[in-house]
C-alpha positions in Angstrom: -15.7 -116.0 40.6 -19.3 -116.5 39.5 -21.7 -118.6 41.4 -23.3 -121.6 39.7 -26.1 -124.0 40.9 -23.5 -126.7 41.3 -20.8 -124.6 42.9 -18.3 -121.9 41.8 -17.4 -121.4 38.2 -13.8 -120.6 37.2 -13.2 -117.1 35.7 -14.6 -116.6 32.2 -12.0 -117.3 29.5 -11.2 -114.3 27.5 -10.6 -114.5 23.8 -7.1 -113.5 22.7 -6.0 -110.0 23.4 -6.7 -107.3 20.7 -3.9 -107.0 18.2 -1.4 -104.2 18.7 -1.9 -101.2 16.4 1.0 -101.1 13.9 1.1 -97.3 14.3 1.2 -97.4 18.2 4.7 -96.3 19.3 4.5 -98.2 22.7 4.4 -101.6 21.0 7.7 -103.2 20.1 6.4 -105.2 17.2 8.5 -105.7 14.1 6.5 -105.0 11.0 7.3 -106.5 7.6 6.1 -105.5 4.1 6.8 -107.7 1.1 5.7 -108.2 -2.5 5.3 -111.8 -3.6 5.1 -113.4 -7.1 3.7 -117.0 -7.1 4.3 -119.1 -10.2 2.8 -122.4 -11.3 -0.8 -123.6 -11.7 -2.1 -120.7 -9.6 -4.9 -119.1 -11.6 -8.4 -120.6 -11.9 -8.0 -122.6 -8.7 -9.4 -120.2 -6.1 -5.9 -119.0 -5.2 -6.9 -115.3 -4.6 -10.0 -116.1 -2.6 -8.1 -118.6 -0.5 -5.3 -116.2 0.0 -7.8 -113.6 1.2 -9.2 -116.0 3.8 -5.7 -117.0 5.0 -4.7 -113.3 5.3 -7.8 -112.6 7.4 -7.1 -115.6 9.7 -3.5 -114.4 10.1 -4.3 -110.7 10.5 -2.2 -109.7 7.5 -3.0 -106.7 5.4 -2.3 -106.2 1.7 -3.8 -107.4 -1.6 -3.6 -110.2 -4.2 -4.2 -110.3 -8.0 -3.8 -112.4 -11.1 -1.2 -111.2 -13.6 -1.5 -111.6 -17.4 1.6 -113.8 -17.4 -0.2 -116.5 -15.4 1.3 -115.7 -12.0 -0.3 -114.4 -8.9 1.0 -111.2 -7.2 0.5 -110.3 -3.6 1.6 -107.5 -1.3 1.6 -108.3 2.4 2.0 -106.1 5.4 1.8 -107.0 9.1 3.7 -108.3 12.1 6.8 -110.1 10.9 5.8 -113.5 12.2 2.4 -113.3 10.6 3.7 -112.2 7.3 6.1 -115.1 7.4 3.2 -117.5 8.0 1.4 -116.0 5.1 4.4 -116.5 2.8 4.5 -120.1 4.0 0.8 -120.4 3.0 1.5 -118.9 -0.4 4.2 -121.5 -1.0 1.5 -124.2 -0.8 -1.7 -122.4 -1.9 -5.1 -123.9 -1.9 -5.5 -127.7 -2.6 -6.1 -127.3 -6.4 -3.0 -125.1 -6.9 0.4 -126.3 -7.9 3.0 -123.8 -6.7 6.3 -124.0 -8.6 8.1 -120.9 -7.4 7.6 -118.0 -4.9 9.7 -114.8 -5.2 9.6 -112.6 -2.2 11.0 -109.0 -2.1 10.9 -106.5 0.7 8.7 -103.5 -0.2 7.5 -100.2 1.1 3.9 -100.1 2.4 1.3 -98.6 0.1 -2.4 -98.2 0.5 -4.8 -99.0 3.4 -4.2 -101.7 6.0 -6.8 -104.2 4.8 -6.6 -107.2 2.4 -8.2 -106.9 -1.0 -8.6 -108.9 -4.2 -7.6 -106.5 -7.0 -8.3 -106.4 -10.7 -6.0 -108.4 -12.9 -2.8 -106.7 -13.9 
């Protein structure tokens, strides 16, 4: 314990533990990779940028982009529980969005483990 002018301080609080590397064989973490199509009033409302922020908060990798048909497409990769939380976020979207439908399909990981906003498709 550290000394303090008024007595003894409790041990310093540590921030949460570093995340397990998905490639590390010692960690028993279920990974999930999905492709998601979000329909409704989801373009022109900050959906992609808000999704990027949500993914960063949740520690989810992948990408998001607008599609020419008016939907938003996302690919998500990460720990199963975190990916599920991100899918829940996509079902609501940012405040200005009106999500009508979310289609989720399991996929095979592609690309780097970061989260990007891609060009429209």
